[in-house]
VOGU-3710 file (C-alpha; in Angstrom, 3 decimals, decimal comma):
1> xxxxxxxxxx> -53,810/-66,748/81,327  -50,111/-67,205/82,061  -50,819/-68,316/85,611  -53,180/-70,988/84,297  -50,421/-72,190/81,961  -48,014/-72,473/84,898  -50,600/-74,416/86,900  -51,243/-76,816/84,025  -47,531/-77,356/83,422  -46,863/-78,039/87,116
11> xxxxxxxxxx> -49,800/-80,463/87,230  -48,607/-82,316/84,139  -45,026/-82,523/85,393  -46,202/-83,872/88,739  -48,261/-86,551/86,982  -45,506/-87,464/84,495  -42,797/-87,886/87,148  -44,935/-90,550/88,786  -47,195/-88,499/91,030  -46,537/-86,987/94,431
21> xxxxxxxxxx> -45,917/-90,425/95,972  -42,879/-90,791/93,704  -41,466/-87,322/94,514  -38,999/-87,188/97,417  -37,930/-83,546/97,259  -37,980/-80,635/94,799  -36,021/-77,396/94,423  -35,307/-74,853/91,703  -32,362/-72,877/90,403  -32,088/-70,055/87,866
31> xxxxxxxxxx> -33,470/-72,055/84,925  -34,277/-75,594/86,114  -36,780/-77,474/88,234  -34,801/-80,098/90,180  -36,685/-83,182/91,375  -35,496/-86,191/93,380  -37,799/-89,170/92,845  -38,077/-92,640/94,398  -38,072/-94,531/91,100  -36,574/-93,022/87,936
41> xxxxxxxxxx> -38,333/-95,541/85,685  -41,689/-93,959/86,510  -40,671/-90,695/84,801  -42,168/-90,227/81,330  -39,316/-88,166/79,865  -40,699/-88,036/76,325  -44,068/-86,596/77,369  -42,446/-84,102/79,761  -40,235/-82,806/76,959  -43,299/-82,394/74,733
51> xxxxxxxxxx> -44,835/-79,845/77,149  -44,910/-76,298/75,742  -42,966/-74,620/78,548  -40,342/-77,361/78,870  -37,105/-76,716/76,968  -35,427/-80,009/77,835  -34,524/-82,452/80,608  -31,553/-84,364/81,935  -30,801/-86,640/84,863  -27,618/-85,961/86,785
61> xxxxxxxxxx> -26,350/-86,486/90,320  -29,544/-88,226/91,435  -31,683/-85,286/90,286  -34,140/-85,179/87,391  -33,773/-81,627/86,058  -36,374/-79,940/83,867  -35,200/-76,859/81,953  -37,921/-74,193/81,941  -36,034/-70,919/81,683  -35,581/-67,820/83,796
71> xxxxxxxxxx> -38,781/-66,491/85,354  -40,906/-69,425/84,216  -39,168/-71,889/86,530  -40,059/-69,868/89,648  -43,741/-69,805/88,749  -43,938/-73,514/87,892  -41,937/-74,375/91,028  -44,398/-72,574/93,309  -47,350/-74,292/91,617  -45,581/-77,642/91,880
81> xxxxxxxxxx> -45,098/-77,121/95,631  -48,777/-76,270/96,102  -50,049/-79,251/94,143  -47,616/-81,793/95,564  -47,763/-80,561/99,166  -43,978/-80,906/99,419  -42,051/-78,481/101,624  -39,800/-75,948/99,920  -36,118/-76,862/99,926  -32,832/-75,209/98,970
91> xxxxxxxxxx> -30,558/-76,478/96,189  -27,842/-77,649/98,603  -30,320/-79,560/100,762  -31,673/-81,237/97,630  -28,156/-82,336/96,695  -27,823/-84,074/100,054  -31,100/-85,917/99,524  -30,119/-86,819/95,950  -26,830/-88,188/97,270  -28,666/-90,961/99,125
101> xxxxxxxxxx> -29,719/-92,409/95,738  -26,102/-92,866/94,660  -24,040/-95,998/95,186  -21,047/-96,036/97,548  -18,545/-95,207/94,798  -20,633/-92,291/93,496  -21,097/-90,915/97,014  -17,357/-91,149/97,627  -16,602/-89,163/94,462  -19,271/-86,600/95,334
111> xxxxxxxxxx> -17,849/-86,158/98,853  -14,402/-85,683/97,343  -15,713/-82,868/95,137  -17,750/-81,335/97,985  -14,597/-81,002/100,096  -13,079/-78,578/97,590  -16,130/-76,404/96,859  -15,852/-74,248/100,045  -12,107/-73,658/99,619  -12,212/-72,798/95,904
121> xxxxxxxxxx> -12,477/-69,018/96,534  -9,223/-69,174/98,522  -7,456/-71,127/95,778  -8,803/-68,841/93,050  -7,654/-65,751/94,976  -4,224/-67,326/95,483  -3,982/-68,198/91,792  -4,951/-64,729/90,637  -2,404/-63,185/93,002  0,157/-65,592/91,582
131> xxxxxxxxxx> -0,799/-64,462/88,098  -0,375/-60,820/89,153  3,055/-61,656/90,544  3,935/-63,319/87,226  2,913/-60,155/85,383  5,336/-58,151/87,539  8,235/-60,605/87,303  7,928/-62,188/83,822  10,834/-61,388/81,515  9,921/-59,590/78,288
141> xxxxxxxxxx> 6,165/-59,544/78,879  5,937/-55,747/78,488  9,568/-54,652/78,039  11,996/-56,578/75,866  14,520/-58,534/77,923  13,291/-57,121/81,226  10,556/-57,618/83,804  8,517/-54,751/85,235  10,301/-54,876/88,591  13,689/-54,779/86,840
151> xxxxxxxxxx> 12,608/-51,676/84,983  10,899/-50,187/88,044  12,841/-51,386/91,133  10,470/-49,469/93,428  7,877/-52,188/92,672  10,117/-55,049/93,885  8,828/-55,084/97,460  5,229/-54,933/96,240  5,891/-57,998/94,074  7,451/-59,748/97,074
161> xxxxxxxxxx> 4,361/-59,009/99,177  2,029/-60,275/96,469  4,133/-63,429/96,116  3,793/-64,086/99,855  0,045/-63,506/99,734  -0,331/-65,851/96,756  1,546/-68,711/98,445  -0,401/-68,664/101,699  -3,426/-70,717/100,608  -1,264/-73,444/99,076
171> xxxxxxxxxx> 1,264/-73,428/101,932  -1,522/-74,058/104,452  -3,674/-76,141/102,100  -3,960/-79,109/104,531  -5,478/-76,759/107,125  -8,107/-75,523/104,663  -8,880/-79,020/103,410  -8,934/-80,402/106,961  -11,539/-77,844/108,023  -13,735/-78,431/104,957
181> xxxxxxxxxx> -13,389/-82,238/104,918  -14,171/-82,643/108,621  -17,359/-80,636/108,105  -18,374/-82,728/105,071  -17,726/-85,994/106,929  -19,681/-84,919/110,000  -16,803/-84,007/112,330  -15,878/-80,749/114,060  -14,335/-78,494/111,363  -11,813/-76,821/113,673
191> xxxxxxxxxx> -10,463/-80,241/114,728  -9,975/-81,037/111,046  -8,005/-77,800/110,751  -5,890/-78,860/113,754  -5,032/-82,179/112,059  -4,087/-80,244/108,927  -1,889/-77,906/110,982  -0,191/-80,862/112,694  0,620/-82,329/109,274  2,550/-79,199/108,199
201> xxxxxxxxxx> 4,064/-78,269/111,578  7,443/-76,524/111,115  9,180/-79,076/113,403  8,590/-81,738/110,733  10,774/-82,253/107,682  9,172/-80,097/104,988  7,179/-82,289/102,609  8,807/-80,644/99,598  12,210/-81,912/100,816  10,982/-85,479/101,371
211> xxxxxxxxxx> 12,125/-86,835/97,993  15,718/-85,648/98,380  15,869/-86,775/102,020  14,669/-90,213/100,916  17,488/-90,431/98,377  20,032/-89,209/100,936  18,601/-91,521/103,631  18,374/-88,583/106,027  14,682/-88,757/106,955  14,233/-87,868/110,658
221> xxxxxxxxxx> 12,191/-90,291/112,761  10,460/-90,587/116,109  11,360/-93,709/118,064  8,254/-94,765/120,013  8,529/-98,019/121,971  11,015/-99,342/119,430  8,920/-98,311/116,407  10,326/-95,712/113,998  7,809/-93,168/112,642  8,873/-90,805/109,855
231> xxxxxxxxxx> 8,930/-87,216/111,077  7,821/-85,785/107,723  5,311/-83,066/106,823  2,617/-83,241/104,161  2,954/-79,922/102,363  1,693/-80,083/98,767  -0,446/-83,189/99,363  -4,226/-83,600/99,262  -5,328/-87,181/99,861  -3,625/-87,683/103,272
241> xxxxxxxxxx> -5,569/-84,875/104,962  -8,875/-85,904/103,330  -8,571/-89,468/104,643  -7,343/-88,214/108,029  -10,363/-85,889/108,294  -12,632/-88,835/107,497  -11,014/-90,916/110,239  -11,219/-87,951/112,632  -14,973/-87,633/112,050  -15,494/-91,364/112,624
251> xxxxxxxxxx> -13,397/-91,409/115,818  -15,098/-88,274/117,103  -18,604/-89,655/116,587  -17,741/-93,042/118,131  -16,116/-91,381/121,147  -19,043/-89,031/121,659  -21,403/-92,009/121,947  -19,301/-93,542/124,730  -18,185/-90,527/126,749  -20,625/-89,086/129,336
261> xxxxxxxxxx> -22,074/-85,726/128,252  -20,396/-83,820/131,109  -16,926/-84,892/129,881  -17,659/-84,693/126,156  -16,032/-81,292/125,522  -12,810/-82,445/127,177  -12,341/-86,094/126,272  -13,813/-86,266/122,745  -11,523/-83,644/121,129  -8,505/-85,147/122,959
271> xxxxxxxxxx> -9,185/-88,704/121,805  -10,177/-87,655/118,270  -7,055/-85,555/117,656  -4,625/-87,940/119,388  -5,854/-91,106/117,667  -6,179/-89,457/114,254  -2,758/-87,762/114,434  -1,013/-91,000/115,418  -2,764/-92,949/112,649  -1,918/-90,175/110,184
281> xxxxxxxxxx> 1,831/-90,471/110,675  1,906/-94,260/111,030  -0,566/-95,449/108,367  -2,721/-92,870/106,582  -0,041/-90,366/105,559  2,543/-92,772/104,088  -0,054/-94,769/102,131  -2,026/-91,780/100,844  1,165/-89,922/99,897  2,015/-92,808/97,556
291> xxxxxxxxxx> -1,524/-92,933/96,127  -1,720/-89,155/95,665  1,740/-88,924/94,105  0,879/-91,817/91,789  -2,336/-90,135/90,630  -0,556/-86,837/90,044  2,365/-88,478/88,238  -0,054/-90,356/85,972  -1,707/-87,076/84,939  1,652/-85,344/84,486
301> xxxxxxxxxx> 2,989/-88,299/82,457  -0,025/-88,042/80,189  0,720/-84,394/79,440  4,497/-84,074/79,657  5,552/-87,469/78,302  2,882/-88,108/75,669  2,510/-84,399/74,893  -0,276/-83,508/72,425  -1,355/-87,168/72,211  -1,808/-87,271/75,984
311> xxxxxxxxxx> -3,705/-83,987/75,871  -6,027/-85,371/73,197  -6,635/-88,503/75,275  -7,519/-86,372/78,298  -9,725/-84,166/76,114  -11,751/-87,174/74,970  -11,786/-88,923/78,355  -12,933/-85,912/80,389  -16,485/-85,506/78,952  -16,942/-89,292/79,160
321> xxxxxxxxxx> -16,054/-89,094/82,855  -18,515/-86,200/83,290  -21,345/-88,466/82,147  -20,543/-90,986/84,899  -19,675/-88,379/87,545  -16,147/-89,771/87,824  -14,607/-86,444/86,787  -14,808/-85,466/90,474  -11,840/-87,773/91,125  -9,673/-85,517/88,927
331> xxxxxxxxxx> -10,116/-82,609/91,360  -7,636/-84,275/93,713  -4,854/-84,505/91,136  -5,558/-80,952/89,914  -5,340/-79,512/93,434  -2,152/-81,422/94,226  -0,550/-80,179/90,995  -1,482/-76,599/91,895  -0,121/-77,090/95,428  3,252/-77,917/93,826
341> xxxxxxxxxx> 3,040/-75,086/91,328  6,504/-73,784/92,265  8,162/-76,856/90,774  5,611/-77,750/88,080  4,914/-74,210/86,835  1,157/-74,700/86,679  -1,515/-77,226/85,766  -1,998/-78,376/82,146  -5,424/-79,906/82,835  -7,466/-76,711/83,152
351> xxxxxxxxxx> -7,033/-75,636/79,520  -8,073/-79,105/78,349  -11,213/-79,097/80,512  -12,080/-75,601/79,273  -11,561/-76,716/75,657  -13,841/-79,704/76,275  -16,559/-77,436/77,694  -16,323/-74,983/74,807  -16,484/-77,855/72,290  -19,699/-79,076/73,950
361> xxxxxxxxxx> -21,101/-75,543/73,685  -20,091/-75,313/70,011  -21,807/-78,630/69,256  -24,995/-77,440/70,951  -24,914/-74,183/68,984  -24,434/-76,196/65,781  -27,657/-78,017/66,673  -29,340/-74,631/67,092  -28,198/-73,758/63,555  -29,464/-77,084/62,175
371> xxxxxxxxxx> -32,866/-77,042/63,862  -34,571/-74,524/61,622  -38,147/-74,779/62,866  -37,898/-76,897/66,013  -38,219/-73,908/68,334  -38,025/-75,973/71,525  -34,751/-77,718/70,662  -33,412/-74,543/69,113  -34,115/-72,609/72,327  -32,556/-75,291/74,507
381> xxxxxxxxxx> -29,498/-75,611/72,260  -28,879/-71,861/72,211  -29,198/-71,388/75,989  -27,214/-74,497/76,907  -24,578/-73,755/74,259  -23,839/-70,303/75,694  -23,841/-71,785/79,209  -21,211/-74,339/78,146  -18,991/-71,603/76,718  -19,018/-70,075/80,203
391> xxxxxxxxxx> -18,120/-73,402/81,853  -21,492/-74,977/82,774  -21,958/-77,966/80,461  -24,647/-80,202/82,002  -27,598/-78,687/80,044  -25,679/-78,972/76,756  -24,307/-82,458/77,417  -27,439/-84,078/78,830  -30,134/-81,921/77,260  -28,851/-81,727/73,676
401> xxxxxxxxxx> -25,617/-83,474/72,691  -26,071/-86,892/74,285  -29,735/-86,954/73,359  -28,929/-86,501/69,655  -25,621/-88,427/69,900  -23,875/-86,953/66,831  -23,281/-83,513/68,501  -21,577/-85,272/71,403  -19,222/-87,038/68,983  -18,584/-83,718/67,246
411> xxxxxxxxxx> -17,749/-82,159/70,610  -15,279/-84,983/71,359  -13,505/-84,261/68,063  -13,270/-80,553/68,868  -12,094/-81,285/72,396  -9,379/-83,703/71,219  -7,931/-81,345/68,588  -7,983/-78,297/70,876  -6,585/-80,247/73,840  -3,709/-81,505/71,698
421> xxxxxxxxxx> -2,917/-77,933/70,618  -3,159/-76,501/74,152  -0,873/-79,241/75,492  1,628/-78,690/72,674  1,703/-74,960/73,465  2,105/-75,717/77,223  -0,902/-73,666/78,322  -0,797/-73,755/82,148  -3,182/-72,454/84,805  -2,221/-71,118/88,232
431> xxxxxxxxxx> -5,491/-71,811/90,081  -8,979/-73,290/89,705  -11,538/-71,142/87,929  -14,474/-71,127/85,493  -13,497/-73,684/82,827  -14,593/-71,724/79,783  -14,078/-68,323/78,204  -13,855/-66,476/81,576  -11,118/-68,929/82,645  -8,462/-66,824/80,944
441> xxxxxxxxxx> -8,092/-64,962/84,258  -6,436/-67,996/85,918  -3,997/-68,730/83,085  -0,323/-67,788/83,317  0,118/-64,410/81,603  2,455/-65,795/78,932  -0,125/-68,478/78,042  -3,269/-66,308/77,930  -3,201/-65,732/74,164  -2,637/-69,423/73,433
451> xxxxxxxxxx> -5,456/-70,296/75,851  -7,899/-68,221/73,798  -6,533/-69,775/70,585  -7,103/-73,230/72,128  -10,725/-72,375/72,930  -11,165/-70,910/69,447  -9,981/-74,202/67,930  -12,351/-76,125/70,225  -15,286/-74,003/69,085  -14,564/-74,045/65,349
461> xxxxxxxxxx> -13,689/-77,749/65,143  -16,557/-78,786/67,428  -19,061/-76,721/65,428  -17,887/-77,912/61,997  -17,533/-81,548/63,109  -21,124/-81,521/64,351  -22,401/-80,118/61,046  -20,412/-82,719/59,102  -21,623/-85,588/61,272  -25,227/-84,434/60,885
471> xxxxxxxxx> -24,816/-84,648/57,111  -22,782/-87,875/57,237  -25,389/-89,739/59,258  -28,170/-88,105/57,234  -29,739/-86,500/60,310  -32,876/-84,749/59,094  -33,380/-81,338/60,560  -36,795/-79,841/61,011  -37,589/-77,159/58,523
//
């Protein structure tokens, strides 16, 4: 009986997305059927959402995603494959196919985000080690007026080791980004790592000293055929190595087409590294340093100059950027802030993003409370609401809040209030992490309590605001 239900659901979904001729690729994840289609306008969203097994839908990143739930999705997916005759595909492969439906700007933002995904574990590990070091060295955290290593000097060398371990990923960040970016852009990853290593070579002026050297007019230079090239490293920067890796991949592919196969392994790496490195120090590095610093300074100005007002602005703007996919551009500024954590103390953006996610979850759960007898929407709201509290907001945003509109506004209110509070209390993170309740692990120890208070405010305000808006706009609930 159940199997027949799965077959019928798969058949109906296939028909309602425009038939197998309109389906490009399909994949599944834990709860969702992910479909890339030729023409979105052929999808009958309303009829799909009326199907018994379907808990909701949303369209994001070039994929039409149908929420079915754990266990059910696997069964429907297999039936969908049989009936459509489409070959099985992994989630990552589907993302690549979906990317071809995006415009140039969307693809650029997606590539930017994809660069950081493989290196996130390294940055998270570094941040957690930094947090552990802070626990050992923070004054008055456990003992009044003293740090743990002051009270227990035998732990001093351990703290020093942990501090060294925590700095490594950020010290050699251009190497990590170079490797990942070259791979994303279609180049040889190890050559990307070489470009990153060149950019932070110890013979260069350390990038962290660049500002003072500029003021003192003591920047060392190379004199090449009468041209002066600044002999400066790119520690703590992000954009220069990403653009350099892109250029490397382009040069490498062009060279490979020209060079005879027997000389490819010798000439192609030589030309790719030489041309890219020269362009990096002459053009790419100086320009991208200015752009990257400007982006970072704009974010920091928002938080440290405007204070709670700036935090509230960011809290409202972030979910709006999520809808368009433009939030990926903020990853660059976040990573550059974290790479300069020694001088900045941490990133203020993480707590705001987490508050925004929790507010979206609270709004979805408020919908669950309101929908007395609409079991389908109630089920979707409950599952997506909990997911958002843990940092995954797409089901809540696209499947519930935007669809009903007033919960999304309620979530913006909760996000703004909580973001203003978190900014006022200077809640800072030390690494990337899950932007929700579990994110407390990447917060500076002295800010952990205030981080949880911030998320509590986001939840309470987002939940209550949604209930009030439902009544204000006379939204009738079923039951």
